[in-house]
N, C-alpha and C positions, 0 to 999 in steps of 0.2 A: 625800659619804658620811657617814652618821650615825655618831657614836661609838657603840660597843656599849652603853654605859651609858645614853645618851640614847634609843636605840631601845628598850631594855628599859623605860625609864620610860614612853614613849609606849604601848608594848604592854601594860604592867601597869596603867596608869591612863588608858585612852583617853577616859574621860568627862570628864577634866579639862583637855583641850587643844582649841584651835581654831586654824585659820588663816583669815586674811581680809585684806582691804585696805580702805582708806578713801581715796577719791579726791576728798575735799572740797576739796583744794587743787590747783589746776591744775598747778603746777610738779611735783608728785609724779607726774603722769601719764607723764613721761619715763622713770620707773623701773618703770612698771607691768608691762611685758612681762617684764623680768628677774625681778621678784618672783614673778610667776605661774609662771615657769619653775622657780624655786627651790622653790616650794610643791609643784609637781608632782613634782620630783625627790625631795623629802622623802617625800611620800605614797607614791610608788612603792616605797619601801623597807619599807613597813609591811604587815601582814596586811590582808586585805580588811575585817575587822571594825574594826580601829583606823583604817584609812584612811577608811572611811565615817563613823565618829563624828567624827573630827578635821576632815574636810573639809566635813561638812554636818550630820549628825544632832545634834551638840551645839549648834550655833547654832539649829537649829529648836527644840530643847528649851528652851534658855535664853531665847530671845527669844519663845517661845510662838508660833511660826509655823506649827504644824501645822494641818491643815484642820479 
């Protein structure tokens, strides 16, 4: 469960946050499933707009991945 202050921060500034993983190191793979589960739990607590930006749209914008 997110602290109310943290949730407010994500909701008020959704353009400033991203979630993601880096699996460049093989030993980190053993934690992958747990990390993804925690990201999903975090994102489920947010509004659809904040969720979309933090989960995907900000990375597309920052890394210029749009079509």
